[in-house]
C-alpha positions in Angstrom: 0.0 0.0 0.0 1.4 3.4 -1.0 2.4 5.7 1.8 2.6 9.5 1.7 5.7 11.3 0.6 6.8 14.9 0.9 5.7 15.5 -2.7 2.5 13.4 -2.9 -0.2 12.2 -0.6 -1.3 8.6 -1.1 -4.6 7.6 -2.6 -5.6 6.3 0.9 -4.9 9.6 2.6 -6.7 11.6 0.0 -9.7 9.2 -0.2 -10.2 9.0 3.5 -9.8 12.8 3.8 -12.4 13.7 1.2 -14.9 10.9 2.1 -14.9 11.8 5.8 -14.8 15.6 5.1 -17.7 15.7 2.7 -19.8 13.3 4.8 -19.2 15.2 8.0 -20.0 18.5 6.3 -23.3 17.0 5.0 -24.1 15.4 8.3 -23.4 18.7 10.2 -25.7 20.6 7.8 -28.5 17.9 8.0 -28.1 17.7 11.8 -28.5 21.5 12.1 -31.5 21.4 9.8 -33.1 18.5 11.6 -32.7 20.1 15.1 -33.8 23.6 13.9 -36.9 22.4 12.0 -37.7 19.2 14.0 -37.5 17.1 10.9 -37.7 13.6 12.5 -37.8 11.4 9.4 -34.1 12.4 8.6 -32.8 11.1 12.0 -32.5 7.4 10.9 -30.4 8.5 7.8 -28.3 10.9 9.9 -27.6 8.2 12.5 -26.7 5.6 9.8 -24.3 7.9 8.0 -22.9 8.9 11.4 -22.1 5.3 12.1 -20.3 4.9 8.8 -18.3 8.1 9.5 -17.1 6.8 12.8 -16.0 3.5 11.1 -14.1 5.4 8.4 -12.7 7.8 11.1 -11.3 4.8 13.0 -9.7 3.5 9.8 -8.3 7.0 9.3 -6.8 7.0 12.8 -5.2 3.6 12.1 -3.9 5.0 8.8 -2.4 8.0 10.6 -0.7 5.7 13.1 0.8 3.6 10.2 1.5 6.4 7.8 2.2 9.3 10.1 1.1 12.9 9.6 1.6 14.5 6.2 4.9 16.3 6.3 4.8 20.1 6.1 6.5 21.8 3.2 9.9 23.4 4.0 8.4 26.9 3.4 5.9 26.6 6.2 6.7 28.8 9.3 6.9 27.2 12.8 3.7 28.9 13.9 1.9 27.5 10.8 3.2 24.0 11.6 2.0 24.3 15.3 -1.4 25.6 14.3 -1.8 23.0 11.6 -1.0 20.2 14.1 -3.5 21.6 16.6 -6.3 22.0 13.9 -5.6 18.4 12.6 -5.8 17.0 16.1 -9.1 18.9 16.8 -10.5 17.6 13.5 -9.5 14.0 14.2 -10.8 14.1 17.8 -14.1 15.8 16.9 -14.6 13.5 13.9 -14.5 10.6 16.3 -16.2 12.3 19.2 -19.2 13.7 17.3 -20.6 10.5 15.9 -19.7 8.4 19.0 -21.5 10.9 21.3 -24.5 10.9 18.9 -24.6 7.1 18.9 -24.4 7.0 22.7 -26.9 9.9 23.1 -29.4 7.9 20.9 -28.8 4.6 22.7 -29.0 6.0 26.2 -32.0 8.2 25.3 -33.9 5.0 24.5 -34.1 5.7 20.7 -32.0 2.8 19.8 -29.5 2.7 17.0 -29.9 1.3 13.5 -27.6 1.2 10.5 -29.9 1.6 7.5 -32.6 -0.5 9.2 -30.4 -3.1 10.8 -30.9 -2.8 14.5 -27.6 -2.4 16.4 -29.0 -1.3 19.7 -32.8 -1.7 20.4 -35.1 1.2 21.2 -36.6 1.2 24.7 -40.4 1.8 24.4 -42.4 3.1 27.4 -44.5 0.2 28.8 -47.7 2.3 28.9 -47.1 4.0 25.5 -45.0 1.9 23.1 -45.0 4.8 20.6 -42.7 6.7 22.9 -39.2 5.9 24.0 -38.0 5.7 27.6 -34.4 6.7 28.3 -32.1 4.0 29.5 -30.0 6.6 31.3 -31.4 10.1 31.0 -28.3 11.7 32.6 -25.9 10.0 30.2 -28.2 10.8 27.3 -28.0 14.5 28.3 -24.3 14.3 28.8 -23.7 12.8 25.3 -26.2 15.4 23.9 -24.0 18.1 25.3 -20.8 16.5 24.0 -22.4 16.1 20.6 -23.2 19.8 20.5 -19.7 20.9 21.7 -18.0 18.5 19.3 -20.1 20.0 16.5 -18.9 23.5 17.4 -15.3 22.4 17.7 -15.5 20.6 14.4 -17.0 23.7 12.6 -14.3 26.1 14.0 -11.6 23.6 13.1 -13.0 23.1 9.7 -13.1 26.8 9.0 -9.5 27.1 10.1 -8.5 24.1 8.0 -10.1 25.5 4.9 -8.7 29.0 5.6 -5.2 27.6 6.0 -5.5 25.5 2.7 -6.7 28.6 0.8 -3.9 30.8 2.4 -1.3 28.3 1.2 -2.9 28.1 -2.3 -3.7 31.7 -3.0 -1.2 33.7 -0.9 1.8 31.4 -0.5 1.2 29.7 -3.8 2.7 26.4 -2.5 1.7 22.8 -3.1 -0.2 22.2 0.1 -3.7 22.1 -1.4 -2.5 20.6 -4.7 -1.1 17.6 -2.7 -4.6 16.9 -1.2 -6.2 17.2 -4.6 -3.7 14.7 -6.0 -1.8 17.0 -8.3 
């Protein structure tokens, strides 16, 4: 399997980056829309794609451990390297924490967890009203709800910094940073 080099990022690095990035951005937007407008039919899709994201994010972490971090170009300043490392860590952590906290929020809230209709964790119906769910652990569900919201904010700020950095390198510095992630 091809590893990253200083000149080129591997197909695996680029593929995982764009797959996770585009899916997370879509899920963030759909999550915001669902919560704002109380569009409940989208929740099962949101949860299913969230489960897939966490699986790919775990693969990405494994890939980072095996492959290492992409090397910075020699022209990057020390402060850019430090900020880049911080933003990448925040992206990795929030990419894992956001879907995991969502899964645990759903499970502990009694809503269960399904992957495109396949039950992974059963819902917990109220005995006197099976149409409603009863939390398994309300305090944990609320904790994971808070973590999910915080992770969403951290992810959004990190993503904005990440994109701003990529654009700065491409437009102002005119270096190869963005081109490497685009496979050029």
